[in-house]
C-alpha positions as CSV (number, residue, x, y, z in Angstrom):
1,M,-3.0,-34.0,30.6
2,P,-6.3,-32.8,32.1
3,I,-6.2,-32.1,35.9
4,K,-8.9,-34.6,36.7
5,E,-6.8,-37.4,35.1
6,V,-3.8,-36.3,37.1
7,L,-5.9,-36.4,40.3
8,R,-7.2,-39.9,39.5
9,G,-3.7,-41.2,38.9
10,F,-2.5,-39.9,42.3
11,L,-5.6,-41.1,44.0
12,D,-5.0,-44.7,42.7
13,R,-1.5,-44.5,44.1
14,L,-2.8,-43.2,47.4
15,R,-5.5,-46.0,47.6
16,F,-2.9,-48.7,46.9
17,R,-0.5,-47.4,49.5
18,R,-3.3,-47.1,52.1
19,T,-4.7,-50.5,51.3
20,N,-1.3,-52.1,52.3
21,A,-0.8,-49.9,55.4
22,E,-1.6,-51.2,58.9
23,A,-5.3,-51.7,59.3
24,P,-7.2,-48.7,60.6
25,S,-10.9,-49.0,61.4
26,N,-13.3,-50.0,58.5
27,A,-15.0,-46.6,58.6
28,R,-11.7,-44.8,58.2
29,S,-10.5,-47.1,55.4
30,Q,-13.5,-46.2,53.4
31,E,-13.5,-42.6,54.1
32,A,-9.8,-41.6,53.9
33,P,-9.1,-42.2,50.2
34,Q,-12.0,-39.9,49.3
35,T,-11.0,-37.0,51.5
36,P,-7.8,-35.9,49.7
37,L,-9.4,-36.1,46.3
38,K,-12.5,-34.3,47.4
39,L,-10.5,-31.5,49.0
40,L,-8.2,-31.2,46.1
41,L,-11.1,-31.0,43.7
42,E,-12.8,-28.3,45.7
43,V,-9.5,-26.4,46.0
44,N,-8.9,-26.9,42.3
45,N,-12.3,-25.6,41.4
46,A,-11.8,-22.5,43.5
47,L,-8.3,-21.8,42.1
48,S,-9.6,-22.2,38.5
49,Q,-11.8,-19.2,39.1
50,A,-8.8,-16.9,40.0
51,P,-8.8,-13.9,37.6
52,T,-5.0,-13.5,37.5
53,L,-1.8,-15.5,38.2
54,E,-1.0,-13.5,41.3
55,V,-4.4,-14.1,42.8
56,L,-4.1,-17.8,41.9
57,C,-0.8,-18.0,43.8
58,R,-2.2,-16.1,46.8
59,Q,-5.3,-18.3,47.0
60,A,-3.1,-21.4,46.5
61,V,-1.2,-20.6,49.7
62,E,-4.3,-19.6,51.6
63,L,-6.3,-22.8,50.7
64,G,-3.2,-25.0,51.1
65,L,-3.0,-23.8,54.7
66,S,-6.7,-23.7,55.5
67,R,-8.2,-26.6,53.6
68,L,-5.3,-29.0,53.0
69,G,-3.7,-28.6,56.4
70,F,-0.1,-27.6,55.6
71,D,2.0,-25.9,58.2
72,R,3.7,-23.4,55.9
73,L,3.7,-22.9,52.2
74,A,5.4,-20.7,49.6
75,I,5.3,-20.4,45.8
76,F,8.1,-19.2,43.7
77,L,8.1,-18.9,39.9
78,V,11.0,-18.9,37.5
79,D,11.5,-15.4,36.2
80,D,11.7,-14.3,32.5
81,D,15.4,-14.6,33.1
82,P,15.7,-18.3,33.9
83,R,18.7,-17.7,36.2
84,Y,16.4,-16.0,38.8
85,A,13.2,-16.9,40.7
86,R,10.5,-14.5,41.6
87,G,8.6,-14.8,44.9
88,M,4.8,-14.8,44.8
89,W,3.1,-15.6,48.1
90,G,4.2,-17.4,51.2
91,T,3.8,-17.8,55.0
92,D,5.7,-15.9,57.7
93,E,7.2,-17.3,60.9
94,Q,3.8,-16.8,62.7
95,G,1.9,-18.7,60.0
96,R,0.4,-15.6,58.4
97,L,0.1,-15.0,54.7
98,R,3.0,-12.9,53.3
99,D,3.4,-11.0,50.1
100,E,6.7,-12.1,48.6
101,R,6.3,-10.6,45.1
102,S,9.2,-8.2,45.7
103,V,11.7,-11.1,46.2
104,N,13.9,-12.0,43.3
105,R,16.7,-14.5,44.1
106,P,19.3,-16.2,41.9
107,I,18.6,-19.9,41.6
108,D,22.3,-20.8,41.7
109,T,22.3,-19.9,45.4
110,M,19.7,-22.5,46.3
111,P,21.0,-26.0,45.8
112,L,17.7,-27.7,46.9
113,I,15.8,-25.6,44.3
114,R,18.2,-26.5,41.6
115,E,17.6,-30.2,42.3
116,A,13.8,-29.7,42.3
117,L,14.0,-27.9,39.0
118,T,15.8,-30.8,37.3
119,S,14.1,-33.7,39.0
120,E,10.9,-34.0,36.9
121,H,7.7,-34.6,38.9
122,A,9.6,-35.7,42.1
123,L,9.5,-34.4,45.6
124,I,12.7,-33.2,47.2
125,V,12.5,-34.0,50.9
126,R,14.9,-33.0,53.6
127,E,14.1,-34.5,57.1
128,D,16.8,-32.7,59.1
129,A,17.7,-29.5,57.4
130,P,17.8,-25.8,58.2
131,L,14.5,-23.9,57.6
132,Y,14.6,-20.6,55.7
133,N,12.4,-17.6,55.2
134,H,11.6,-15.9,51.9
135,L,14.9,-14.0,52.0
136,G,17.0,-17.1,52.5
137,E,17.6,-16.4,56.2
138,V,17.7,-19.4,58.6
139,V,14.6,-19.3,60.9
140,A,15.1,-22.8,62.4
141,S,18.3,-25.0,62.6
142,S,16.5,-28.2,61.9
143,G,13.2,-29.4,60.5
144,W,11.3,-30.9,57.6
145,N,11.6,-29.1,54.2
146,V,9.8,-30.3,51.1
147,V,10.1,-28.8,47.6
148,A,7.8,-29.9,44.7
149,G,8.4,-28.5,41.2
150,L,5.6,-26.8,39.2
151,W,5.8,-28.5,35.8
152,N,4.4,-27.5,32.5
153,G,5.1,-30.6,30.4
154,Q,8.9,-30.9,30.3
155,Q,9.5,-27.4,31.6
156,C,9.6,-26.5,35.3
157,I,8.1,-23.1,35.8
158,G,8.5,-22.8,39.6
159,W,8.2,-24.6,42.8
160,L,5.9,-25.1,45.8
161,A,7.8,-25.3,49.2
162,A,6.5,-26.6,52.5
163,D,8.0,-27.1,56.0
164,N,7.0,-27.8,59.6
165,L,8.3,-24.7,61.3
166,L,5.2,-24.1,63.4
167,R,3.9,-27.5,64.5
168,R,7.3,-29.3,64.4
169,Q,5.6,-32.5,63.1
170,P,7.0,-34.4,60.1
171,L,4.8,-34.5,57.0
172,S,2.9,-37.8,56.7
173,P,3.1,-39.9,53.6
174,D,-0.5,-38.8,52.8
175,Q,0.5,-35.1,53.1
176,L,3.5,-35.8,50.8
177,E,1.2,-37.4,48.2
178,V,-1.2,-34.4,48.5
179,L,1.6,-31.9,48.1
180,N,2.9,-33.7,45.1
181,L,-0.6,-33.8,43.6
182,Y,-1.1,-30.2,44.6
183,S,2.1,-29.1,42.8
184,A,1.0,-30.9,39.6
185,T,-2.4,-29.1,39.8
186,L,-0.7,-25.7,40.4
187,G,1.8,-26.2,37.6
188,H,-1.1,-26.8,35.2
189,L,-3.2,-23.8,36.5
190,C,-0.2,-21.4,36.6
191,T,0.6,-22.3,33.0
192,L,-3.0,-21.7,31.9
193,K,-3.1,-18.3,33.7
194,R,0.2,-17.3,32.2
195,V,-1.1,-18.1,28.7
196,E,-4.4,-16.3,29.5
197,E,-2.6,-13.2,30.7
198,A,-0.2,-13.2,27.8
199,L,-3.2,-13.4,25.4
200,R,-4.9,-10.5,27.3
201,R,-1.7,-8.4,27.1
202,S,-1.3,-9.2,23.4
203,E,-5.0,-8.4,22.8
204,W,-4.7,-5.2,24.8
205,R,-1.6,-4.1,22.9
206,F,-3.3,-4.9,19.6
207,R,-6.5,-3.1,20.7
208,S,-4.5,-0.1,21.8
209,I,-2.7,0.0,18.5
210,F,-5.9,-0.7,16.5
211,E,-8.0,1.9,18.3
212,G,-5.2,4.6,18.6
213,A,-3.8,4.3,15.1
214,S,-3.9,7.5,13.1
215,I,-4.4,5.6,9.9
216,G,-7.5,3.7,9.0
217,I,-7.5,-0.1,9.6
218,I,-10.2,-2.3,8.2
219,V,-10.6,-6.1,8.3
220,V,-12.6,-7.4,5.3
221,D,-13.9,-11.0,4.8
222,R,-13.8,-12.7,1.4
223,T,-17.2,-11.3,0.4
224,G,-16.0,-7.7,1.0
225,E,-18.0,-7.2,4.2
226,L,-16.3,-5.1,6.9
227,V,-15.5,-7.4,9.8
228,S,-13.8,-4.7,11.9
229,F,-12.6,-1.1,11.6
230,N,-11.0,1.4,13.9
231,P,-12.1,5.0,14.8
232,A,-9.7,6.5,12.4
233,C,-11.7,4.9,9.6
234,Q,-14.9,6.5,10.9
235,R,-13.2,9.9,11.0
236,M,-11.6,9.4,7.5
237,F,-14.9,8.5,5.8
238,G,-17.3,10.4,7.9
239,Y,-19.5,7.4,8.9
240,T,-20.8,6.2,12.3
241,S,-19.9,2.7,13.4
242,E,-23.4,1.5,12.6
243,E,-23.3,3.0,9.1
244,L,-20.0,1.4,8.3
245,R,-21.3,-2.0,9.3
246,N,-23.9,-1.8,6.6
247,L,-21.2,-1.1,3.9
248,T,-18.8,-3.2,1.9
249,F,-15.2,-2.1,1.3
250,S,-16.1,-1.6,-2.3
251,D,-18.6,1.0,-1.3
252,L,-15.8,3.1,0.1
253,I,-13.9,3.1,-3.3
254,H,-14.6,5.7,-5.9
255,P,-16.8,4.3,-8.7
256,D,-14.1,5.0,-11.3
257,S,-11.6,2.9,-9.3
258,R,-13.8,0.0,-8.2
259,Q,-13.0,-2.3,-11.1
260,H,-9.3,-2.0,-10.4
261,Y,-9.8,-2.7,-6.7
262,V,-12.1,-5.7,-7.3
263,Q,-9.5,-7.3,-9.4
264,I,-6.8,-6.8,-6.8
265,F,-9.1,-8.1,-4.0
266,S,-9.9,-11.2,-6.1
267,D,-6.1,-11.9,-6.6
268,L,-5.5,-11.7,-2.8
269,I,-8.4,-14.0,-1.9
270,Q,-7.5,-16.5,-4.6
271,G,-3.9,-16.6,-3.3
272,Q,-2.3,-15.0,-6.4
273,A,-0.8,-12.3,-4.3
274,A,0.0,-12.0,-0.5
275,S,-0.1,-8.2,-0.4
276,R,-0.6,-5.2,-2.6
277,Q,-0.1,-1.4,-2.2
278,I,-2.2,0.9,-4.3
279,E,-3.2,4.5,-4.5
280,E,-6.9,4.9,-5.1
281,R,-9.7,7.4,-4.9
282,C,-12.1,6.8,-2.1
283,L,-15.5,8.3,-1.3
284,H,-16.3,10.4,1.8
285,K,-19.9,10.1,3.1
286,D,-20.6,13.6,1.8
287,G,-19.6,12.5,-1.7
288,S,-16.2,14.2,-1.8
289,T,-13.1,12.4,-3.1
290,I,-10.4,11.1,-0.8
291,W,-7.0,10.0,-2.2
292,A,-5.8,7.1,-0.1
293,N,-2.6,5.0,0.0
294,I,-4.0,1.5,0.7
295,N,-1.9,-1.5,1.8
296,L,-3.8,-4.8,1.4
297,S,-2.6,-8.1,2.9
298,V,-4.4,-11.4,3.2
299,F,-4.3,-13.8,6.1
300,P,-6.2,-17.1,6.8
301,N,-8.9,-17.4,9.3
302,P,-7.5,-19.9,11.9
303,T,-10.9,-21.3,12.6
304,R,-11.9,-22.0,9.0
305,R,-9.4,-23.3,6.4
306,Q,-11.4,-22.1,3.4
307,R,-12.1,-18.6,4.7
308,H,-9.7,-15.7,4.4
309,Y,-9.6,-12.1,5.6
310,V,-8.0,-9.1,4.0
311,T,-6.5,-6.3,6.2
312,A,-6.5,-2.8,4.7
313,F,-4.2,-0.1,6.1
314,I,-5.5,3.2,4.7
315,E,-3.6,6.5,4.8
316,D,-5.4,9.6,3.7
317,I,-3.0,11.3,1.3
318,T,-5.5,13.8,0.0
319,E,-3.6,16.8,1.4
320,R,-0.3,15.4,0.1
321,R,-1.8,14.9,-3.4
322,R,-3.2,18.4,-3.3
323,M,0.2,19.8,-2.4
324,E,1.8,17.7,-5.1
325,E,-0.7,19.0,-7.6
326,Q,-0.1,22.6,-6.5
327,A,3.6,22.1,-6.8
328,Q,3.1,20.5,-10.3
329,E,0.8,23.4,-11.2
330,L,3.4,25.8,-10.0
331,I,6.0,24.1,-12.2
332,F,3.6,24.2,-15.2
333,E,2.8,27.8,-14.5
334,R,6.5,28.7,-14.5
335,E,6.9,26.7,-17.7
336,R,3.9,28.6,-19.2
337,V,5.4,31.9,-18.2
338,N,8.7,30.9,-19.7
339,L,6.9,29.7,-22.9
340,L,4.9,32.9,-23.0
341,S,8.1,35.0,-22.6
342,E,9.8,33.0,-25.4
343,F,6.6,33.2,-27.4
344,V,6.4,37.0,-27.0
345,R,10.1,37.3,-28.0
346,T,9.7,35.1,-31.0
347,I,6.4,36.7,-32.1
348,S,8.0,40.2,-31.7
349,H,10.8,39.2,-33.9
350,D,8.5,37.5,-36.5
351,F,6.4,40.7,-36.7
352,R,9.2,43.2,-36.4
353,T,11.0,41.9,-39.5
354,P,8.1,42.1,-41.9
355,L,7.0,45.4,-40.3
356,A,10.4,46.8,-40.9
357,I,10.3,45.7,-44.5
358,V,6.8,47.3,-44.9
359,N,8.1,50.5,-43.2
360,T,11.1,50.7,-45.5
361,S,9.1,49.9,-48.6
362,L,6.6,52.7,-47.7
363,Y,9.4,55.1,-47.2
364,L,10.9,54.2,-50.6
365,L,7.5,54.1,-52.2
366,E,6.9,57.8,-51.3
367,R,10.1,58.7,-53.0
368,S,9.8,56.5,-56.0
369,T,10.0,58.4,-59.3
370,T,9.0,55.6,-61.7
371,E,6.0,53.4,-62.0
372,E,8.2,50.3,-62.1
373,D,9.9,51.2,-58.8
374,R,6.5,52.0,-57.1
375,Q,5.2,48.6,-58.2
376,L,8.2,46.9,-56.8
377,R,7.7,48.5,-53.4
378,A,4.0,47.8,-53.4
379,N,4.7,44.1,-54.2
380,Q,7.1,43.9,-51.2
381,I,4.5,45.4,-48.9
382,A,1.9,43.0,-50.2
383,R,4.1,40.0,-49.6
384,Q,4.8,41.0,-46.0
385,V,1.1,41.6,-45.4
386,V,0.4,38.1,-46.6
387,H,3.2,36.7,-44.3
388,M,1.8,38.6,-41.3
389,T,-1.7,37.5,-42.1
390,A,-0.5,33.8,-42.2
391,L,1.2,34.4,-38.9
392,V,-1.9,35.8,-37.3
393,D,-4.1,33.1,-38.7
394,G,-1.7,30.4,-37.4
395,L,-1.8,32.0,-33.9
396,L,-5.6,32.1,-33.9
397,S,-5.8,28.5,-35.1
398,M,-3.4,27.4,-32.4
399,V,-5.5,29.2,-29.7
400,R,-8.7,27.8,-31.1
401,W,-7.4,24.2,-30.9
402,D,-5.9,24.8,-27.4
403,S,-9.3,25.9,-26.2
404,G,-10.8,22.5,-27.0
405,V,-12.7,22.8,-30.2
406,A,-15.5,20.3,-30.6
407,L,-15.0,18.2,-33.7
408,D,-17.8,18.0,-36.3
409,L,-17.4,14.2,-36.9
410,A,-18.8,12.4,-39.9
411,A,-17.9,9.6,-42.2
412,L,-15.0,10.6,-44.4
413,D,-13.2,9.0,-47.4
414,L,-9.6,9.7,-46.7
415,N,-8.5,9.2,-50.3
416,T,-11.0,11.8,-51.6
417,L,-9.6,14.3,-49.1
418,V,-6.0,13.6,-50.2
419,R,-7.0,14.1,-53.8
420,E,-8.5,17.5,-53.0
421,L,-5.2,18.4,-51.3
422,E,-3.2,17.3,-54.3
423,T,-5.3,19.6,-56.5
424,E,-4.5,22.6,-54.2
425,L,-0.8,21.8,-53.5
426,R,0.4,20.4,-56.8
427,P,0.8,24.0,-58.3
428,L,3.2,24.8,-55.4
429,A,5.3,21.7,-56.2
430,E,5.3,22.4,-59.9
431,A,6.4,26.0,-59.3
432,K,9.6,24.5,-57.8
433,S,9.9,21.8,-60.5
434,Q,9.1,19.1,-58.0
435,T,7.6,15.7,-58.8
436,F,4.3,15.2,-56.8
437,I,3.4,11.4,-56.5
438,L,0.1,10.1,-55.2
439,E,-0.2,6.4,-54.1
440,L,-3.7,5.6,-52.6
441,D,-5.0,2.4,-51.2
442,E,-8.4,2.1,-52.9
443,D,-9.6,-0.5,-50.3
444,L,-9.0,1.9,-47.4
445,P,-12.2,2.0,-45.2
446,Q,-13.9,5.2,-44.4
447,L,-13.0,6.8,-41.1
448,T,-14.9,9.2,-38.8
449,A,-13.3,12.6,-38.7
450,D,-13.9,16.4,-38.9
451,E,-13.2,16.9,-42.6
452,L,-12.2,20.6,-42.5
453,A,-10.0,20.1,-39.5
454,L,-8.2,17.0,-40.9
455,K,-7.8,18.7,-44.2
456,E,-6.1,21.6,-42.4
457,A,-3.7,19.2,-40.6
458,L,-2.7,17.2,-43.7
459,Y,-2.4,20.4,-45.8
460,K,0.2,21.7,-43.3
461,V,2.2,18.4,-43.3
462,I,2.3,18.2,-47.1
463,D,3.0,22.0,-47.5
464,N,5.9,21.6,-45.1
465,A,7.3,18.8,-47.3
466,I,7.1,21.0,-50.4
467,Q,8.6,24.0,-48.6
468,Y,11.7,22.1,-47.4
469,T,12.3,20.1,-50.6
470,P,14.6,21.8,-53.1
471,A,13.8,22.3,-56.8
472,A,13.6,19.1,-58.8
473,G,12.9,17.1,-55.7
474,T,10.1,14.6,-55.1
475,V,7.1,14.7,-52.7
476,S,5.1,11.5,-52.3
477,V,1.8,11.0,-50.5
478,R,0.6,7.5,-49.7
479,T,-2.5,6.1,-47.9
480,C,-2.9,2.5,-46.6
481,Q,-4.3,0.5,-43.7
482,R,-1.9,-0.9,-41.2
483,D,-2.3,-2.4,-37.7
484,G,-6.0,-1.6,-37.7
485,Q,-5.4,2.1,-38.4
486,A,-5.5,4.4,-41.4
487,L,-2.0,5.7,-42.3
488,V,-1.0,8.7,-44.4
489,E,2.7,8.9,-45.3
490,V,4.2,12.1,-46.6
491,E,7.7,11.5,-47.9
492,D,10.1,14.0,-49.4
493,T,13.6,14.2,-50.8
494,G,14.2,17.5,-49.0
495,I,17.0,18.8,-46.8
496,G,16.0,16.5,-43.9
497,I,16.1,17.3,-40.2
498,D,19.1,17.2,-37.9
499,S,18.9,14.7,-35.0
500,N,19.3,17.6,-32.5
501,D,16.3,19.4,-34.1
502,L,14.1,16.3,-34.5
503,P,12.6,16.2,-30.9
504,H,11.6,19.9,-31.2
505,I,9.9,20.2,-34.6
506,F,6.4,20.0,-33.1
507,N,7.2,22.8,-30.6
508,R,5.5,26.1,-31.4
509,L,7.4,28.7,-33.4
510,Y,10.4,26.3,-33.7
511,R,12.3,26.5,-37.0
512,A,14.8,23.8,-37.6
513,D,16.3,25.9,-40.5
514,K,17.3,29.0,-38.5
515,A,19.1,30.5,-41.6
516,R,15.8,30.9,-43.5
517,S,14.2,34.3,-43.2
518,T,10.7,34.8,-41.9
519,E,9.9,36.1,-45.4
520,T,10.7,32.8,-47.2
521,G,10.4,30.3,-44.4
522,G,7.4,29.0,-42.4
523,I,6.0,30.6,-39.3
524,G,6.8,27.7,-37.0
525,L,3.1,26.8,-36.3
526,G,2.2,24.5,-39.1
527,L,3.4,21.2,-37.6
528,P,2.3,22.0,-34.0
529,I,-1.2,22.8,-35.3
530,A,-1.3,19.6,-37.4
531,Q,-0.2,17.5,-34.4
532,K,-2.9,19.1,-32.2
533,I,-5.6,18.3,-34.7
534,I,-4.5,14.8,-35.3
535,E,-4.2,14.0,-31.6
536,T,-7.7,15.5,-31.1
537,H,-8.9,12.9,-33.5
538,G,-7.3,10.2,-31.4
539,G,-4.4,9.7,-33.8
540,K,-0.7,10.5,-33.7
541,I,2.0,11.9,-36.0
542,E,5.5,10.5,-36.3
543,V,8.6,11.6,-38.2
544,E,11.7,9.9,-39.6
545,S,14.4,12.0,-41.1
546,T,17.9,11.9,-42.4
547,P,19.8,15.2,-43.2
548,R,20.4,15.8,-47.0
549,V,18.3,12.6,-47.7
550,G,14.7,13.5,-46.8
551,S,11.9,13.0,-44.3
552,I,8.9,10.8,-43.9
553,F,5.9,12.0,-41.8
554,R,3.4,9.3,-40.8
555,V,-0.1,10.3,-39.7
556,W,-2.0,7.5,-37.9
557,L,-5.7,7.8,-37.6
558,P,-8.1,5.4,-35.9
559,L,-10.6,3.4,-37.9
560,P,-14.2,2.8,-36.6
561,N,-14.7,-0.6,-34.9
562,D,-16.7,-3.1,-36.9
């Protein structure tokens, strides 16, 4: 209830009682009812200006003595621990103001106070009782003692005590009414000051955390405008406070990541999510990239139901990402070293074997006595030269594709390309008495590809099927359109691939058939090169195989959008 309404209520009671009292002079009967209200309003106005609760309590005692005419006054407040009361300000035995803030007394030791704290809005009056000081010591054996609770609604937050130690005159009914009214006023004002101080402390704590946080904190409204930000944000992004106020949060996000951020922000504002955590690239003022871990949470504006704010807690993880990338690069480098070591060992073996054959053949060639023997040795040397040439060509091709060769893209009829490959590879199949089957989808649309590169890739896949299919086996090549892509299937009835070898067949220099010699087997680069070319075209290669049954290689290639 507002203080002025409380004052009016008590004034009505005071007027009624004075009207029925023994008749004073007409002048006094008109003047007296106005005096307490006027004085209380003046005192109330003065107390409402007090900056703190402690100043309010000190002024309440001072004005109660000087303006309201009480003999002695003291104010106690219930402590945070409700079993104790904390002194504020009071009056000493000579009537002087006394600081009693160091006093802390258990309420159970004060029966009169216990009664006041449980008797809502009632004065507790003792007409012939011992009078005490702030320490609970008796300073007079008998006198008037009045206690009025300071109430905040249904809760008593303290009390106002008065006695007649100095003047030894009992409190008049008017003074009791004024004391009761004064306690109601003080209960309301003390509650307001407590709330104000709690809000100030809370705001101070929040401001201390906000300003001193090592991570960036930004408050964004539903339009993306920056409502508030802390100094850590200014340091993180390199902007002054004035510069940041002219930006939106989206301006701080890297252009490549803005679409993702805008979608997340929209979900938060529309209530589809309460919070989100993302790692995004942000932009420093100088244009450099900042990697940030951003925690976004939405909360409503208490003053507008339709307006929401989003709080962003931003942690700069650029250094962490750099260290992670360095660690990853170190792992990759170790893997590259291991692969290089394995590559050198494998290549050394692959070259050493044909070189040994060439060396032996040369030795025997020099000692050959017949033309037939010399021709045999020359043919052996020629075969090994061809094998080593294929190995070198494969290595050069692998290096070329690893370096990022630019594709010479053009419209390509896949069926025509497959027919050309059939013309080149059918003799190899027929030499092994194999059946070569071609099944082409004549409605297959043209695709966009590098003809020479794609021909090289498909050649290696089909050649691999012929190489690993025994005599009298079958190699089938099919084309079709499936799931919006062009598909080339190469199926054979060859030796198949063991499940342990299947995950490794696209590894460089890997041979599933370890028993085959380098003279008769492949060089272990055909399928890796084919995979690299196909993936460069935006496609993929898959394999399905069963040992002693055969294999199916599927080459998927993207078709142009209509």
